[in-house]
Backbone bond lengths (Angstrom), bond angles and torsions (degrees), N, CA, C in turn:
res aa  C-N    CA-C-N  psi(-1)  N-CA   C-N-CA  omega(-1)  CA-C   N-CA-C  phi
1 X - - - 1.454 - - 1.513 109.55 -
2 X 1.312 114.97 140.30 1.474 117.46 176.54 1.525 109.35 -149.26
3 X 1.304 114.91 169.78 1.464 118.39 -176.32 1.473 109.37 91.47
4 X 1.335 115.63 172.92 1.440 121.96 -178.83 1.541 110.50 -118.30
5 X 1.349 116.00 165.53 1.439 121.13 176.22 1.526 111.55 84.14
6 X 1.306 114.22 -162.43 1.452 121.73 -173.01 1.565 109.73 -72.88
7 X 1.316 114.10 142.28 1.420 120.17 170.93 1.550 108.08 -137.39
8 X 1.329 117.37 174.34 1.488 119.62 -170.58 1.516 108.26 -119.29
9 X 1.316 113.22 134.72 1.458 122.94 -179.36 1.543 109.63 -118.24
10 X 1.323 115.78 131.78 1.479 121.56 173.58 1.529 109.48 -104.02
11 X 1.308 116.63 140.82 1.458 124.34 179.20 1.543 109.91 -117.25
12 X 1.303 115.73 141.55 1.445 122.08 168.81 1.519 106.20 -100.57
13 X 1.338 118.34 120.38 1.462 123.61 -167.70 1.510 111.00 -121.46
14 X 1.335 114.79 135.47 1.476 121.81 173.42 1.520 106.71 -117.19
15 X 1.317 114.57 141.28 1.495 118.56 175.94 1.526 110.90 -156.30
16 X 1.309 112.54 153.36 1.456 123.07 166.41 1.490 108.17 -97.31
17 X 1.316 117.69 117.11 1.470 122.17 -169.18 1.510 115.23 -86.12
18 X 1.317 119.05 5.83 1.462 122.07 -173.16 1.535 113.01 -56.92
19 X 1.314 117.95 -39.82 1.449 121.60 -172.91 1.547 113.19 -90.52
20 X 1.358 116.45 2.44 1.464 118.82 -169.83 1.525 111.65 -117.46
21 X 1.330 114.80 152.15 1.420 121.30 177.32 1.523 112.39 -79.88
22 X 1.294 118.18 7.38 1.445 123.05 -179.54 1.522 109.76 136.68
23 X 1.318 114.49 -179.81 1.475 118.16 -177.52 1.503 112.45 -79.90
24 X 1.336 116.54 -35.05 1.510 118.46 -170.80 1.534 111.96 -104.96
25 X 1.322 113.04 159.38 1.460 121.31 -167.74 1.528 112.92 -56.23
26 X 1.339 114.73 135.68 1.458 123.42 172.91 1.515 108.48 -137.22
27 X 1.302 116.62 152.62 1.472 120.79 -176.06 1.518 111.54 -75.54
28 X 1.348 118.28 -34.22 1.470 119.39 -169.83 1.543 114.83 -115.07
29 X 1.337 117.87 20.88 1.448 119.99 179.24 1.543 108.33 -151.95
30 X 1.331 116.06 148.32 1.489 119.23 174.73 1.512 109.04 -68.99
31 X 1.325 116.76 140.84 1.454 123.27 -178.44 1.520 111.48 -132.35
32 X 1.336 115.62 158.46 1.436 120.05 174.88 1.517 112.25 -61.43
33 X 1.306 115.05 -43.31 1.493 120.99 176.95 1.469 112.04 -56.13
34 X 1.346 117.01 -47.27 1.467 120.30 179.50 1.508 112.27 -59.19
35 X 1.353 117.46 -44.24 1.473 121.76 -179.81 1.522 110.35 -62.98
36 X 1.325 116.96 -44.30 1.499 121.13 -179.18 1.519 110.09 -65.09
37 X 1.297 118.41 -42.69 1.473 121.57 -179.91 1.481 112.97 -62.72
38 X 1.317 114.59 -41.49 1.495 118.31 177.85 1.514 112.03 -64.46
39 X 1.361 116.62 -42.39 1.441 121.30 -179.57 1.515 111.27 -66.42
40 X 1.331 118.59 -43.03 1.403 123.55 178.49 1.540 111.19 -66.93
41 X 1.336 115.92 -38.22 1.474 118.34 177.96 1.525 111.73 -64.27
42 X 1.340 116.75 -38.12 1.459 119.78 176.26 1.477 112.24 -64.27
43 X 1.367 116.46 -41.18 1.452 122.91 -178.89 1.562 112.22 -65.88
44 X 1.332 114.73 -45.54 1.479 119.08 -171.37 1.533 113.38 -95.45
45 X 1.361 116.91 -20.77 1.430 119.73 -173.99 1.549 112.22 75.56
46 X 1.324 117.48 15.26 1.487 124.41 -178.77 1.528 110.26 -117.07
47 X 1.335 116.15 153.43 1.484 118.05 167.74 1.503 108.71 -73.13
48 X 1.341 117.61 125.82 1.458 121.82 -174.69 1.524 108.64 -115.91
49 X 1.347 114.50 135.58 1.450 121.09 172.25 1.512 108.36 -128.12
50 X 1.340 117.14 116.31 1.430 123.65 -176.76 1.547 112.45 -87.08
51 X 1.296 116.42 146.62 1.454 123.74 160.88 1.491 107.94 -104.98
52 X 1.337 117.73 139.42 1.447 122.74 -174.67 1.522 110.31 -121.92
53 X 1.349 114.97 151.82 1.487 119.55 -174.81 1.494 112.96 -74.87
54 X 1.311 116.85 -31.10 1.475 118.65 -176.26 1.550 108.61 -149.06
55 X 1.323 114.62 147.04 1.412 122.46 176.17 1.508 109.80 -92.47
56 X 1.322 118.78 114.01 1.464 120.50 177.70 1.521 108.70 -105.32
57 X 1.329 114.66 141.63 1.457 121.62 -176.02 1.533 112.14 -74.76
58 X 1.300 115.45 168.52 1.461 121.62 175.74 1.569 109.29 -53.14
59 X 1.357 115.00 130.09 1.450 120.35 179.18 1.456 116.60 85.06
60 X 1.335 120.39 -8.73 1.483 123.30 176.82 1.516 109.18 -85.62
61 X 1.351 115.73 147.63 1.447 123.73 -173.77 1.501 110.70 -108.74
62 X 1.320 116.72 172.69 1.428 123.06 174.87 1.509 113.37 -149.32
63 X 1.304 117.42 139.52 1.487 123.71 164.86 1.523 111.36 -106.54
64 X 1.316 116.15 -20.51 1.476 118.81 -172.46 1.498 114.68 -133.72
65 X 1.366 118.17 33.23 1.446 119.66 173.37 1.517 110.81 -67.04
66 X 1.324 115.99 144.82 1.439 119.16 178.86 1.551 110.37 -123.12
67 X 1.324 114.82 132.61 1.469 120.91 179.75 1.515 108.66 -128.52
68 X 1.320 115.61 156.88 1.504 118.31 178.94 1.534 108.27 -146.51
69 X 1.319 114.73 154.09 1.452 119.80 -176.48 1.564 108.89 -160.61
70 X 1.347 115.51 150.19 1.493 118.73 174.82 1.524 108.49 -87.40
71 X 1.322 115.76 149.97 1.459 122.20 177.80 1.483 110.65 -153.55
72 X 1.307 115.27 152.89 1.473 123.28 171.77 1.511 112.17 -89.66
73 X 1.346 116.39 -11.11 1.456 120.26 -177.36 1.512 111.19 -68.09
74 X 1.347 117.18 138.10 1.436 122.45 179.39 1.507 112.99 -101.75
75 X 1.317 117.24 22.26 1.466 121.20 -179.16 1.562 108.46 -64.58
76 X 1.340 116.14 148.49 1.433 119.52 171.17 1.504 111.56 -66.14
77 X 1.325 115.73 157.73 1.478 119.25 -177.15 1.509 113.02 -63.03
78 X 1.350 116.14 -34.57 1.477 117.26 178.47 1.534 111.89 -67.60
79 X 1.358 116.21 -30.18 1.476 119.74 176.52 1.563 109.19 -71.42
80 X 1.335 116.47 -36.08 1.466 118.35 174.35 1.546 111.18 -57.25
81 X 1.325 114.20 -42.32 1.483 117.87 179.88 1.490 111.77 -64.48
82 X 1.323 118.32 -53.17 1.463 120.95 -176.92 1.537 111.53 -66.54
83 X 1.297 115.98 -43.79 1.483 120.19 -176.61 1.503 111.03 -66.37
84 X 1.307 119.97 -44.58 1.448 122.29 178.01 1.506 111.49 -63.26
85 X 1.336 118.12 -44.76 1.461 121.08 179.85 1.515 111.97 -61.36
86 X 1.324 117.47 -32.64 1.469 118.37 -179.77 1.543 112.15 -69.35
87 X 1.339 116.55 -13.09 1.488 120.64 179.75 1.508 111.77 -106.91
88 X 1.331 118.74 -2.85 1.460 120.50 -173.34 1.540 111.98 -97.23
89 X 1.325 119.01 154.41 1.462 121.62 173.22 1.550 109.32 -67.87
90 X 1.342 114.10 167.67 1.467 118.04 -173.35 1.536 114.11 -67.58
91 X 1.337 117.32 -17.92 1.465 118.38 -177.65 1.498 114.71 -95.87
92 X 1.349 117.62 12.47 1.445 122.55 173.35 1.556 108.16 -135.44
93 X 1.322 117.10 138.30 1.465 119.56 176.80 1.515 108.87 -146.95
94 X 1.336 115.37 145.79 1.453 123.29 170.23 1.505 107.07 -90.88
95 X 1.344 117.31 122.64 1.479 121.38 -177.05 1.529 111.22 -90.97
96 X 1.339 116.15 -30.56 1.469 118.64 -177.68 1.534 108.38 -163.33
97 X 1.328 115.60 160.58 1.440 120.40 177.61 1.508 108.50 -141.06
98 X 1.360 116.66 153.61 1.445 120.99 -179.29 1.512 109.50 -152.70
99 X 1.327 117.57 144.92 1.474 119.19 172.25 1.484 108.88 -78.39
100 X 1.295 118.31 135.71 1.479 123.77 -178.58 1.518 108.67 -128.14
101 X 1.333 116.54 166.48 1.471 120.97 177.42 1.500 112.10 -59.72
102 X 1.320 118.13 150.23 1.452 122.90 -175.09 1.510 111.32 -60.21
103 X 1.314 118.00 -27.00 1.489 120.63 -176.56 1.542 112.82 -88.86
104 X 1.330 116.78 -0.37 1.475 119.87 -176.34 1.523 111.08 -64.11
105 X 1.320 113.67 126.70 1.478 121.14 176.70 1.554 106.39 -120.65
106 X 1.338 118.09 114.94 1.468 118.56 -173.98 1.506 114.23 -62.33
107 X 1.335 117.54 -25.90 1.484 119.65 179.45 1.537 110.41 -86.47
108 X 1.300 119.70 -52.25 1.459 121.35 -172.75 1.543 112.11 -71.18
109 X 1.341 117.19 -29.98 1.455 119.70 -179.37 1.499 114.72 -88.36
110 X 1.314 118.58 -0.35 1.466 120.99 179.93 1.539 110.58 -71.43
111 X 1.310 117.33 134.16 1.465 120.82 174.02 1.511 112.27 -81.49
112 X 1.315 116.46 -34.71 1.457 120.28 -179.76 1.529 107.78 -165.04
113 X 1.347 112.40 165.30 1.486 121.96 174.86 1.476 107.99 -128.33
114 X 1.311 118.51 142.93 1.461 122.01 179.08 1.553 107.27 -121.21
115 X 1.332 114.10 124.28 1.461 121.86 176.03 1.533 110.43 -110.97
116 X 1.281 116.17 149.76 1.461 122.95 174.97 1.532 108.13 -125.59
117 X 1.327 114.80 133.30 1.481 120.53 174.63 1.544 106.25 -114.63
118 X 1.329 115.76 130.46 1.454 120.57 -177.23 1.531 111.72 -112.17
119 X 1.338 114.25 129.54 1.456 121.85 178.59 1.536 110.05 -107.61
120 X 1.337 116.09 146.96 1.447 120.75 174.29 1.544 106.50 -107.92
121 X 1.365 116.00 124.38 1.438 122.95 -172.75 1.494 113.84 -101.66
122 X 1.304 118.26 -2.28 1.477 120.12 -174.93 1.528 109.64 -70.18
123 X 1.360 114.98 159.95 1.487 119.56 179.65 1.512 112.24 -74.41
124 X 1.342 117.98 -22.09 1.451 119.87 179.58 1.528 109.83 -109.41
125 X 1.314 115.19 157.77 1.473 120.02 -178.12 1.539 110.31 -66.09
126 X 1.323 118.07 142.59 1.428 120.82 179.88 1.581 108.60 -79.37
127 X 1.335 114.77 153.75 1.463 118.48 178.80 1.577 110.81 -110.84
128 X 1.333 114.49 -60.98 1.449 118.83 -178.52 1.490 114.81 -61.60
129 X 1.335 116.58 -34.38 1.469 121.28 -177.87 1.524 112.55 -102.79
130 X 1.301 118.56 18.45 1.459 119.00 -169.38 1.529 114.35 -63.48
131 X 1.364 116.61 -24.67 1.444 119.80 -176.23 1.531 113.26 -90.97
132 X 1.365 115.19 -1.92 1.489 118.08 -174.64 1.519 112.72 -128.40
133 X 1.346 118.95 5.79 1.447 120.45 177.85 1.525 109.36 -137.00
134 X 1.351 114.38 160.55 1.446 122.22 174.65 1.565 105.48 -107.78
135 X 1.288 115.81 120.26 1.494 119.09 176.60 1.514 109.66 -79.35
136 X 1.345 114.68 116.91 1.485 118.68 178.67 1.514 112.91 -118.08
137 X 1.365 117.31 -6.40 1.477 118.48 179.42 1.536 110.72 89.36
138 X 1.312 116.39 172.04 1.479 121.27 -170.77 1.507 117.67 -86.62
139 X 1.334 117.73 -12.08 1.478 118.36 -167.44 1.544 112.14 -104.04
140 X 1.322 114.90 66.63 1.453 120.47 174.27 1.541 109.59 -108.71
141 X 1.330 115.33 144.19 1.476 122.38 178.00 1.517 106.63 -91.56
142 X 1.332 115.94 96.60 1.479 121.27 -174.62 1.492 111.57 -72.91
143 X 1.351 118.41 -29.40 1.484 120.22 177.22 1.533 108.30 -64.71
144 X 1.323 118.52 -43.43 1.477 121.01 178.18 1.511 111.08 -62.64
145 X 1.345 116.71 -42.57 1.436 121.26 -178.91 1.571 111.41 -63.50
146 X 1.345 114.11 -43.49 1.478 118.03 177.50 1.477 112.40 -64.34
147 X 1.335 118.15 -38.26 1.480 119.99 177.82 1.527 110.44 -65.01
148 X 1.309 118.10 -38.80 1.435 121.34 178.02 1.511 111.62 -67.41
149 X 1.339 117.85 -43.45 1.457 123.34 -175.16 1.495 112.75 -64.34
150 X 1.327 118.76 -29.30 1.462 123.42 -176.78 1.517 111.43 -57.56
151 X 1.357 116.80 -31.58 1.473 119.48 -174.81 1.522 110.63 -74.94
152 X 1.308 119.76 -7.35 1.488 122.79 -179.52 1.520 110.31 -74.96
153 X 1.320 119.02 -28.38 1.456 120.13 -174.14 1.517 111.22 -68.62
154 X 1.328 113.93 142.44 1.456 120.16 -177.30 1.472 112.01 106.91
155 X 1.287 116.72 -172.03 1.494 122.33 -179.94 1.520 110.07 -93.17
156 X 1.312 118.85 120.67 1.441 122.81 -177.57 1.518 111.75 -141.02
157 X 1.304 116.21 163.29 1.462 122.66 170.38 1.524 107.56 -90.60
158 X 1.334 114.78 115.10 1.502 119.46 -175.55 1.549 111.51 -101.86
159 X 1.299 115.92 31.42 1.484 120.78 -178.68 1.550 110.31 -59.24
160 X 1.331 118.20 -32.24 1.467 118.96 -179.86 1.494 114.04 -64.92
161 X 1.318 117.66 -22.31 1.426 123.87 -174.51 1.513 113.94 -103.70
162 X 1.316 116.53 26.32 1.482 120.87 175.46 1.529 107.62 -146.52
163 X 1.319 119.82 156.01 1.452 121.54 179.23 1.552 110.17 -58.40
164 X 1.351 116.96 144.83 1.492 119.47 177.24 1.544 113.03 -51.97
165 X 1.303 118.24 -35.94 1.436 121.89 -179.58 1.541 111.70 -62.22
166 X 1.356 116.56 -34.59 1.481 121.74 176.37 1.515 108.45 -71.71
167 X 1.305 116.61 -45.01 1.487 120.43 -177.73 1.520 112.16 -63.35
168 X 1.318 117.73 -27.96 1.462 120.52 -176.73 1.529 113.19 -79.32
169 X 1.354 116.33 -13.90 1.462 116.03 -174.62 1.506 115.02 -118.85
170 X 1.347 118.19 2.80 1.475 119.05 178.32 1.523 108.63 -153.89
171 X 1.353 114.41 163.55 1.437 119.83 175.35 1.526 108.38 -67.14
172 X 1.325 114.63 143.33 1.491 119.53 -174.51 1.545 113.55 -114.58
173 X 1.346 114.20 6.52 1.470 116.44 175.72 1.538 109.83 -82.33
174 X 1.343 113.23 135.62 1.409 120.13 178.19 1.560 110.17 -140.42
175 X 1.326 117.82 150.36 1.460 121.34 178.12 1.560 106.97 -101.66
176 X 1.367 113.68 123.42 1.497 120.13 176.44 1.497 107.23 -100.18
177 X 1.302 116.73 122.30 1.441 120.31 -176.31 1.490 114.96 -91.49
178 X 1.334 115.34 -20.83 1.454 119.01 178.56 1.508 112.54 -173.75
179 X 1.326 116.93 148.56 1.447 122.40 172.55 1.546 107.75 -134.36
180 X 1.329 115.21 151.68 1.465 118.48 176.89 1.541 108.50 -150.95
181 X 1.298 117.52 134.95 1.430 123.95 178.80 1.516 107.03 -121.11
182 X 1.335 116.56 113.13 1.470 122.76 -174.94 1.512 112.20 -123.79
183 X 1.320 115.37 138.71 1.465 121.08 177.65 1.501 110.32 -112.36
184 X 1.358 116.24 130.55 1.446 121.83 178.09 1.530 107.23 -134.39
185 X 1.341 114.44 99.10 1.480 118.78 178.12 1.499 110.52 59.35
186 X 1.317 117.30 -120.69 1.472 119.95 -174.46 1.542 112.32 -92.59
187 X 1.326 116.09 10.34 1.492 118.66 176.57 1.528 108.81 -126.99
188 X 1.325 114.02 156.18 1.488 119.36 171.99 1.490 105.21 -139.20
189 X 1.353 116.37 149.35 1.429 122.92 178.37 1.500 111.37 -125.78
190 X 1.322 114.88 142.38 1.451 122.83 175.65 1.559 107.08 -117.30
191 X 1.360 117.19 115.97 1.452 123.00 178.34 1.506 109.26 -104.40
192 X 1.325 116.26 137.32 1.450 121.23 176.48 1.537 106.84 -141.76
193 X 1.352 115.96 127.64 1.457 124.23 178.10 1.541 108.72 -116.96
194 X 1.304 115.43 130.41 1.488 117.69 -175.78 1.547 108.29 -149.14
195 X 1.321 112.68 166.46 1.477 118.67 176.94 1.512 111.62 -65.93
196 X 1.305 118.75 -24.14 1.459 123.61 178.40 1.506 109.14 -178.30
197 X 1.292 116.07 171.06 1.445 120.31 -176.71 1.539 110.43 -136.01
198 X 1.295 114.53 148.77 1.476 121.82 175.49 1.509 108.21 -88.55
199 X 1.332 114.75 166.14 1.469 119.12 176.00 1.526 112.30 -58.76
200 X 1.306 117.39 127.09 1.495 125.38 179.15 1.514 112.35 66.95
201 X 1.303 119.67 9.08 1.479 120.52 -173.72 1.513 112.97 -60.36
202 X 1.334 118.32 -47.90 1.483 118.35 -177.83 1.475 111.54 -70.36
203 X 1.319 117.26 -36.67 1.481 120.48 -178.65 1.548 109.56 -69.37
204 X 1.319 118.28 -34.47 1.488 118.36 178.48 1.524 109.37 -76.48
205 X 1.325 120.43 -35.55 1.453 121.21 174.11 1.523 109.36 -61.48
206 X 1.367 117.67 -44.52 1.451 119.45 -178.88 1.514 112.07 -64.86
207 X 1.342 117.17 -45.36 1.443 120.80 178.08 1.533 112.77 -58.25
208 X 1.315 114.25 -40.18 1.466 117.65 -179.95 1.529 111.39 -72.28
209 X 1.331 116.92 -36.27 1.470 118.72 176.99 1.526 109.85 -65.95
210 X 1.302 119.50 -36.04 1.489 121.02 176.95 1.531 109.71 -63.69
211 X 1.361 117.50 -38.05 1.460 122.27 173.91 1.524 110.54 -58.12
212 X 1.336 118.36 -40.86 1.433 121.98 173.81 1.501 110.90 -62.81
213 X 1.326 117.45 -44.71 1.474 121.38 -178.08 1.532 111.40 -65.61
214 X 1.271 117.91 -27.38 1.482 122.26 178.49 1.515 112.67 -87.09
215 X 1.353 117.13 -1.02 1.451 117.95 178.41 1.514 113.63 83.94
216 X 1.301 119.59 4.99 1.462 121.86 -178.91 1.511 112.42 -87.94
217 X 1.331 118.29 -10.74 1.453 120.84 179.75 1.539 107.41 -145.35
218 X 1.295 116.79 132.92 1.486 121.56 -179.92 1.536 107.73 -79.50
219 X 1.367 116.90 148.74 1.454 119.52 177.41 1.533 112.59 -55.90
220 X 1.344 116.30 -32.26 1.492 118.34 179.37 1.521 110.01 -67.58
221 X 1.346 115.80 -31.96 1.478 116.67 179.58 1.522 109.62 -73.17
222 X 1.329 117.16 -33.42 1.459 121.39 174.83 1.552 109.27 -61.87
223 X 1.302 116.21 -44.02 1.475 120.10 179.67 1.521 110.77 -63.40
224 X 1.316 118.19 -35.91 1.444 120.38 177.40 1.530 112.94 -64.87
225 X 1.322 116.48 -34.48 1.486 121.27 174.14 1.517 109.65 -57.68
226 X 1.289 115.97 -42.75 1.483 121.39 -179.86 1.533 109.04 -68.39
227 X 1.326 114.25 -48.72 1.466 118.97 -173.01 1.512 114.38 -70.82
228 X 1.304 117.74 -36.86 1.468 120.69 -175.75 1.519 112.08 -88.41
229 X 1.351 118.15 -26.68 1.460 123.06 170.44 1.527 114.10 54.21
230 X 1.312 116.27 46.18 1.463 121.18 176.27 1.529 108.02 -81.51
231 X 1.376 118.81 120.46 1.463 119.41 -172.22 1.538 113.29 -55.32
232 X 1.361 112.54 127.68 1.441 118.27 175.18 1.488 117.83 80.53
233 X 1.377 119.10 1.54 1.453 119.98 -174.36 1.525 112.52 -64.72
234 X 1.321 118.08 -33.62 1.462 120.61 177.37 1.524 108.29 -90.47
235 X 1.293 115.31 84.30 1.496 119.70 -168.95 1.530 113.09 -94.06
236 X 1.377 119.75 -11.00 1.432 120.63 -177.06 1.531 108.29 -76.12
237 X 1.296 117.72 109.15 1.480 122.85 -170.63 1.537 110.02 -108.54
238 X 1.319 113.84 122.62 1.482 120.27 176.90 1.516 110.58 -64.94
239 X 1.342 116.72 151.02 1.477 120.38 179.19 1.517 112.55 -61.80
240 X 1.321 114.84 147.28 1.461 121.84 -176.97 1.526 111.99 -60.45
241 X 1.318 117.40 -32.23 1.483 120.23 -168.56 1.513 114.46 -64.48
242 X 1.363 117.73 -20.72 1.462 119.05 -178.80 1.541 113.87 -86.37
243 X 1.315 117.92 -2.90 1.461 122.59 -171.78 1.508 112.80 -101.59
244 X 1.358 115.18 136.35 1.466 118.57 -177.98 1.530 108.90 -143.44
245 X 1.345 117.26 131.72 1.448 122.48 173.66 1.492 107.21 -80.40
246 X 1.375 116.44 114.35 1.428 121.14 -171.47 1.535 112.56 -93.90
247 X 1.351 116.60 -35.29 1.476 117.49 -172.67 1.519 109.96 -161.03
248 X 1.328 115.00 142.50 1.440 123.01 169.09 1.511 107.32 -116.05
249 X 1.334 118.36 127.58 1.432 120.92 -177.56 1.526 111.33 -100.52
250 X 1.358 113.49 141.88 1.498 120.37 179.24 1.543 106.72 -132.24
251 X 1.326 113.91 153.71 1.469 119.55 179.69 1.518 110.41 -60.07
252 X 1.328 117.74 -33.66 1.443 121.85 -179.25 1.551 113.21 -71.48
253 X 1.330 117.98 -14.16 1.485 119.47 -174.53 1.486 112.29 80.55
254 X 1.367 117.26 17.54 1.487 119.83 -178.65 1.518 111.32 -53.64
255 X 1.305 117.74 125.01 1.460 126.78 174.31 1.545 113.28 65.33
256 X 1.333 117.27 15.86 1.489 118.68 177.12 1.527 112.34 -59.89
257 X 1.327 116.09 -41.58 1.482 117.86 -176.08 1.528 111.66 -63.03
258 X 1.340 118.43 -32.41 1.428 123.07 -178.79 1.507 113.48 -78.77
259 X 1.346 116.04 -35.21 1.479 118.94 -171.57 1.529 112.41 -96.76
260 X 1.307 118.69 -24.96 1.461 118.57 179.62 1.495 113.32 -61.65
261 X 1.295 116.17 -30.85 1.469 121.26 -177.44 1.554 109.27 -69.32
262 X 1.323 120.52 -17.71 1.454 123.25 179.63 1.512 112.76 -82.52
263 X 1.335 116.36 -15.34 1.471 120.30 -170.02 1.538 112.60 -93.94
């Protein structure tokens, strides 16, 4: 670091969202942003306001959330990591820090975001992983789910997979760069990477794919939801606890070394 005055620090943040009303500041609920700002304020002695790459709902987790803030502090980035973690609760941690250009905006400059949804396929309810998986049982048709999921790739109108109130106030077209459905023993994961996401979009996609896997919805009917884009039509929403923001991609490769190992 060199020069004087304010500079900008980016953080790679991991958290379990169970105890929080979401990632970003709210007046009436604890949030990840609030906890981070308090910790950073204690460390720097400055009032801190973070910008974050993605808004995660109550109960949603992250391994690769990115936040950024200006500061007058000249601490090294490794000191920001250790010092902030010493002030944070056990369910939030800073994994890495980097100095970034003053104009860096973790949301606007993101090329894509990758989310992972995790299913528990065992016949009995999970205990150790109960806050990070959705128990759906062992009898899902994964071939049908994979056939349905393939139609998500490309640029589509995802109005069916968000509440009508969301669809009425913003553009609902998004570009999906890749999807993957993988089964590993008693768990399965669904990865989706896109230019951006609508409110509840991944959870509604996952809930509807599980309906396909249970034989309650044909893959062709799933494709019609994507093609016809009627706001709110895909209303079956998977629980928040199975969803995790895994990675935010930037042209600079910011934090790629730390997050690629999670994928």
